[in-house]
C-alpha positions, 0 to 999 in steps of 0.5 A, a space after each residue: 500500500 502507498 504510504 502517506 507523506 507530508 512536508 512543508 511545501 512553502 518557503 522556510 519559516 518564518 513566513 506569513 503562511 506555511 503550507 504543509 502538504 499531505 498526500 496518500 491514502 490517509 490524507 483525508 483521515 489525517 485532515 479529519 483528525 486534525 480539524 475534528 470534522 469533515 472538510 468539504 472538497 475543493 473549497 477553502 475552510 477555516 479550521 482549528 487544528 488540534 493534536 489527538 490529545 486536544 492541544 490547539 496547534 493553529 487556526 488555519 485554512 485547510 483544503 481537501 482534494 480527493 484523488 485522482 484528480 489532484 497534483 499527485 494523483 492521490 488524495 491530497 490535503 493542504 494546511 495553510 498555517 501561520 508561518 512561524 517556526 514554532 507553529 510549523 514545527 508543532 504541526 509537523 510533530 503532530 503529523 509525525 506522531 500519526 500512524 502511517 505517515 512519514 516525512 516526504 523525501 526530496 521531490 517525492 510529491 512530483 515523483 508521485 505525480 509522474 508515477 500516477 500519470 499526472 505529468 510525464 518525464 519531460 514535464 518533470 524535467 521542466 518543473 525541476 528547471 523552473 525551480 532552479 530558474 534564475 533569469 527570465 529566459 530560464 523561467 520562460 523555457 522551463 514553463 514551456 517544458 513543464 507546461 507540456 509543449 514538448 510532451 504534446 509534440 512527442 505524442 503527436 510524433 508517436 501517433 504518426 509513427 504508429 500510423 507509419 508502422 501500420 502501413 509497414 505491417 500491412 505490407 508485411 501481412 499482405 505482401 502476397 495480396 494484389 491489393 497491398 504489395 509495396 509501401 504507399 507512395 506517401 510513405 517517404 514524404 510522411 517520413 521526410 516531414 517527421 524528420 524535418 520537424 525533428 531537425 528543427 527541434 534538434 537545431 534549437 539552442 540547448 537548455 544547458 546554455 541557459 544555465 551556463 549562460 552566454 560565455 564571453 571571454 576577454 582576451 589579448 596580450 598583457 596590459 590591454 585592459 582586460 581585467 578593468 573591462 571585466 570588472 566593469 562588465 560584471 559590476 564588481 572588483 572581481 579581478 585585480 588590476 595593475 600596470 604590471 604585466 602578467 597580473 592575471 595568472 588564472 581564469 576568473 569567471 563571473 555569472 551575471 544576468 543582463 536584461 534577463 539574459 544569463 552571461 558568464 564573463 571570463 577574464 584570462 591571463 594576457 597572451 604572449 608566447 614566452 614568460 620566465 614565470 611558469 605560473 604565468 605560462 600555465 595561466 596562458 595555456 588555460 586562457 587559450 583553452 578558454 578561447 575554444 569554449 567561448 560563445 564570443 571573444 572580446 579581443 583587446 589586443 592589436 587589431 587583426 592578431 586575435 583568433 578568427 571571428 573575434 570582436 575587435 574592442 578598443 579598451 582605451 576610449 578614454 585616450 590613456 594609451 593603447 594601440 590604435 584600432 581603427 576598425 574596432 567594433 566599439 571603443 570602451 573604457 573600463 575606467 570611466 565606463 564609457 560605452 560599457 553599456 553600449 557593449 552590453 547591449 551588443 552582447 545582449 543582442 548577440 546572445 538572444 540569437 544564440 540562446 533559446 527564444 523567450 518562452 520557447 521550450 529547449 531540449 536538455 542533453 538527455 532529450 536532445 540525445 534521445 530525439 537524435 537517436 529517433 531521428 537517426 533510426 528513422 532516417 536510416 530505415 527510410 533508405 531500406 527496401 526490406 519492410 522488416 528493416 523499416 519496421 525495426 527503425 520505426 520501433 527504435 524511434 518509438 522506443 526513444 520517445 518512450 524514454 523521453 516521456 518516461 514510459 521506459 526508464 530506469 530507477 537510477 535516472 528517476 532518482 537522479 532527476 527527482 533528487 534535484 527537487 526540494 523537500 515538499 515539491 
């Protein structure tokens, strides 16, 4: 029998209100015991909550949701108590003393929603991302995924795969009949449309980029103003600035949000071919590796000497030294702040093209990999002439979709996912 669980589902006390959620077959019995009476379903009621010994715990709003049409798919009760630490602790102690109740594990309410078919795995992943979202872009993408945008697309694709499978099976079952002797003439076109739709999703920017942020690396020789500009961009004295060459010895990273866009700015050691300082040379090697990971490189060195595709930036708009860069994209000064806001605007515009669009669902690594597997299986199968091989490709694609939505999955993967959730969610 499924255990009944409880947990504080609102923020940590003290707070104005503390919401304690109870889910499982004894939720209704527990609510009646605390309130001393039956509570009408799906309607807020005021109740004096008491222990089994009659001690008053709190006067609270309570809600009763009979299953299965609830968030968890089970009987569900909520206690909207006063949010003081002592009140919450007293109510949780009373619940813990009841037979058949236990405290919930992290993510257990959401896991039950998944197990009871209220949400699928892709929606669960979106919900986990929503809880950890720190920028508006992250929030919008997570809401789209949690709201089932991708899940509905998967179900539509799966239905079309089943239709294609039926056509193949008809060929296999009636291959000796005159009525059905070869694949329908629309078969290849239907497969092509599916593959095109999948490719559009696969070509979208990945969800991980929303967490990592648009990666901007400041690079150039020593004493070109990298650290000063870095500090101006992140609005912090994160990097030490000095007139001495080689002051920056290691990679310094700071994550910030600009206009709702997540960024990771990276300050690097000054690039030069040789140095007598082994520590500085290690920093230079790390700086070169950062160039390979960058979404955008701000090159503060001599014009034309940076890697291909860099943004040429003059860091001496204040006129205090520095090589002339007549073709620089922008001239800025980290010291005075001149044109730093304009540079941020340019970076925001570029990042918007590289990151998922606002409100657009973005695939994470797992989802991207499984959709890629489905695309590969179907794309390979369509070139076969043997209906058995075509049917196998369709089956492999359907299996990938089953793993996407959680129809086929492993306990280890579920433990990893729902372990990301807080207790009470």
